[in-house]
N, C-alpha and C positions, 0 to 999 in steps of 0.2 A: 171689260173695256180698259184700254190702255190710254191714259191721259198724261200729256206732258204739259207742265205749267211753268211759265216764265213769271216768277214772282219772288219777292223777298221771303225766304223761309221763316224768318223770325217775326213777321207781321202776324198779329193775332188772327186776322181774317183768313190768311193763308193757312195757318195751323188748323183753324176750325173747318175750313173747306177740305183740306187733305183728310182729316179724320172722318168727315161725313162721306166723302167719296170712297174711302177704304171700307167703311161700314156697309156701303152699297156695292161691294165686290169689285170696285175699280182698282187698278194698279196705278200709282201716281209716281211720276218722275219730275223732280224739280230742277230748274236751271236758273242760276243767278250768278252775280259777280261776287267773288270772294269765297272763303271757305266756311261751310256750314255743315251741320249734322242734323238735319230735320228728322223728326220722329214720323214713322209711318210712310215714308217715301224714300226712293232712291234719289241721289243728288249728283249733279256735276256742275263744275264751275264753268260759266260761260266764257268762250274764247275762240274766235276764229283762228285756225292754225296759221302760224307764220310761215315765211318762206323757208324751204328746206329742199334737200335733194329729191324727196318724194313729193313735195308740194311747191313746184317752181312756177306755177301759173300766177297770174295777177290776182290781187286781193278779191275783186268782185267774184271771180270764179271760185276761189277758196271759200268765200262767204256762202255762195250758193250751195256748194257741196255740203258744207258744215250744217247749214240750217235745214237743208232738204232731208238729212238723215233723221231729224226729229219727226217729220211727217211720215217717213217710211216706216219708222219703228213704233209709231203710236197711231191709234185711231183718231185722235184729236190733239191738236196743239192749241193751248189757250194762253192768252196774255193778260195778266192782272196788272193794271196801270200801264199806260201807253208810252213807255220809254222806246227809244229807237233801238230795237234789237236787230234790225236789218230785214224784217219781214216785209219785203216788197218785191215786186216783179216775179221772177221765176219760182222761188221757193214756195210761195203760197199755192201755186198750181199743183204742187206735189201731193196735197192732202186736204185736210179740213182745219180751218183756223177760226177760233172763237175769241172775241174781245170782251173784256170786262173793264171799262174805264172806271176808276175808283173815285174820282172827285177832283182833286187838285190838279190832275193832269189836264182836265178840260175846263175846270172851274177854279182857277188859281186863287190863292189867298192874297191879301194885301202885301205889297212889296216883293212878290215872287219875281224871279227872273223872267224877263220877257221871252215868250216863245220865239225861237229863231225861225226864219223862213225854212231852213233845212228840216228842222224837227216837224214843223207843220206839214211840209210836203211828205215826209215819211209817214206821219200819222194818217194823212189822207190816203196814202197808198195802202196802208193796213185796212182802213175802212172799206176801200173799194174792193179789196180782195177777200175780206172776211166773209165767212159763211154764216156766222151768227154773232150778234151783238147784244149784250145784256147790261142792264144797270139796276140799281137797287130802288130807285124811286121814279115815279112818273115825271116829276119836275126835272130830274137830271136826265131822264130819257129824252125829253124834249130838248134840253140844253145840248146834249150830245148830237141829236139829229140836226139841230140848227148849225152846230159847229161843222158837221160833216156834210151838210147840204142834202140830206135826204128826209123822207117822211118819217115822222116819229113812230108810225106803225111798224117800222122796220126794227125797232128796238124792243127786246123782251124785257119786261119789268119783273124782276124777281128779288124780293127783299132779303136782307140778312136777318135771320130770325133770332129768337132768344130761347135759351134752354130754361124752361119754366121749372125744371127740377132743381137747377142750380140757383136761379134767381127767384128766390122766394121772400115774401114779406117777413118782417120781424115778428116774433111770437107775441110781443106786447107793443102797444103804441109807444113811440119815442116821446119821452117827457120833456127833454131839453130842447130848446130851439136851436138846432144846428142846421146850417145851410151849406150844402156841398157843391163843389165844382170839380168835375171829373175829367174834362176833355183834354187837359194838357195845356201848356203855355205857349203853343205856337200862335202865329199871327192870325190864323183862321178862326180861333175859338173864343176870342173876346174876353180873356181874363181881366184885361184892363177895365172893361165895362163893369164887371162885377166889383172890382176895387172901388171904382168911382161911385157906385151905389151904396157902398158899405156905411159911410157916415150917416146917411139918411136912415138906413135900416137900424143902426145902433141907437140913433136918437129916439126911435119909437119902440124898439125892443131891447131894453137895457141889458138883458142877460143873454143875448144872442151870441153864438160862436160860429166860426167859419172853418171849413176844411177845404183845402185846395190841393189837387193832385197834379203833379208835374215834376219835371226834372230839376235838380238843384241849380244847374247852370242858368236856366231860364228863370228860375224863381228869384234869383238875386236881383234881376232888373225890376221885377214886380214888387219885391220887398221895398225897394227904394221909392216906389210910387205911393206906398201906403202912408208914409209920413207920420200920422197921428200914432203916438205910442200906445194909446188905449186900444185903438183898432188893431194895431200890430199884435198886441198881446192876446187878442181873440182869435187869431188865425193859426191854424195848425197846417204846416206845409208837409205834404206827404209825397214820397217818391212813387212813381208809377208802380202799380201792383200787377202780378200775374192775373190773367183773366178770371181764373177760378176764385180769386180773392176779392174781386170787385163787389160781389153781393154783401160781404162783411162791412164794406164801407157804406154802401147805400142804406143798409138797415140801421145805420146810426143817424140818418138825416131825416129831418122833417120836410125839407124842400131840396130839390135838386135843380141847379140852374145851368142853362146852356145858352149863354149870350153870344152865340157864334156870329162872326162876320159873314162867313160863307159856310154852308152845310148842305152837302148834296143829299144826305139821307137823315141820319140822326139815330143810330142804333143805341147810343147812350141814353137817349130819351126813353126808348122801349125797355131797356134794362132797368131804368129807374121805375117805370110804371110796373114792370113785372114784380118788383120788390115792394110795390104799394106806396111808392114815394111820388107825390105830385111834382110836376116839372114846370119851371118858369123858363121860357125859351124865346129866342128871337123869332119874330114873325117874318121869316125869310127862307127862300130857296126850298129845300125839301123838308124842313122841320114841320110845316103844317100837316104832313102826311104821317108823322110819328107822334105829334102832340095834338090832341083834339081839344081846341080851345074851350075852356069852361067845363070840360068833362074829365080829361086826364091831366090837365094842367092849364097854364095860361100862356098865350102868345102875346108878346108885347114889343114895344120899341125899346130895345135894350141900349140904344145909343143915348137915350134920355135917362140919366141917373134917377130922377124922381119917379118916372113911370116904372122903371125897373124895380125900384125900392117899394113902390106902392103894391106891385104884384106880389113880391116876396112877403112883405109885412101882412098883406091881406090874408095870405095862407097861414102864416105863423100864428095869426090871431084867431083863426077859426078852425079848431080841431075837427069839428064835425065835417066841415067842407073838405079838409085834408084827407080824412079817412075815407070819405065817399069817393073823392077823386082817385085815391089809391086803389080802391076796390074796382072802380070802373076801368082804371088803367090796366090792371092785371087782366080783366076780362077782355079788354081790347087787344092786348098782346096775344092772349090765348086764341082769340078768334081769327086774327089776321097774320100773326108773326111768330107762331110757334116754330121752334128751330127745326124739328123733324119734318114738318110740312114744307118749310122753305127749302130745306136740303133736298127733299124729293123733287121739288121744282127745278132746282139747279141741276140735279142729276138728269132729269128729263130733258132739260135744255141741252146739256152736253151730248146726250145720246142722240137727240133729234138732229143736232148740228153735225155730228159725226156721220149720220146716216143719210144726209141730204144727197140727192142725186146731183151729179155734175151739171153745172150750168145754172143752178138755182142761185140767184143773187140775193144780197141782203134785202132788197126791196120786196122780196117774196116771203120774208121771214114771218110776216103777220099770220100766215097760214099755220104756223106752229102753235097757235093758241089752242088748237084742238088737243095738243099734248099736255095741257094743264100746266104750262110753264109760265103763264102770265097771271100775276096776282090781280084779282079784281079790285076795283076802286074800294077804298076803305071807308069812304065817307059819301 
């Protein structure tokens, strides 16, 4: 199967998907803006040809010809994250288009630029022309359906799984009270909420330490928020790590926190659980699908520093409960989110979408459930 993907080649989930598709005998061609050298796929820089002696027609015609070639050369074109690539009107009719909204494209974080009328119109055109639409969570699937104005049954729900061979628990229980934050310092992920809860956590767990993973430039702003030198001395600031190094971080922690403001899915919660680390997370959006309250972790109001601290301190103080949650969490991931099973579902979705007969609309996509591309409810 020949798949053309419009997505950032350096994004972790793009890399994982490319590797999974290659393992399932698909050839992958990536298209994006800028120069990249992705492993496991051919690549070309996106760009509608400019005016020339050979291309003297208006831009709309040049765009149509340029995009149509991807449909002619591949069994399926799929778009990860709904940027305006120009997939509307005629080009979509040339082949099969699958959409994978990622999260912030439809569920924007605080202070994100307002969606322009033009971008919304273009996204709606993609939705209308798409032959398949998939998201990672039931919550986000409904959000996408509400945005696009169609029934949520039109959206395939296929999660991003976790490699349980890579994400394994520590050989021995972690003795030091270390609380970790993995999500990065963007406005969607609530690092400030964690900092606001730190004084209360320190007051009740005097030897606690914190680890926060994110870029140096954004860390500077957060470091100014800390204020208290004692708390500042307890924080280790860590640059983002390659995906295969993440388990080494998680295995150092007694508790993993995900105080997200918006979160369409929450694969970091599943990776923590796979490593046997209980999670304290915001009770919002898609996180209740990846954190089972009082079983694999705790869901709480992370906007309230005291409630947030109560949840973290409660786990730090109860080793037996932490260990049990870690064990349950790993079983939960193995039962519902094992990477190989999820990758098979994604491959099945792409194959089914590519093989749809002409004239089948997204409203009919619910019938694809027979192809085992829909994850059953986990709770």
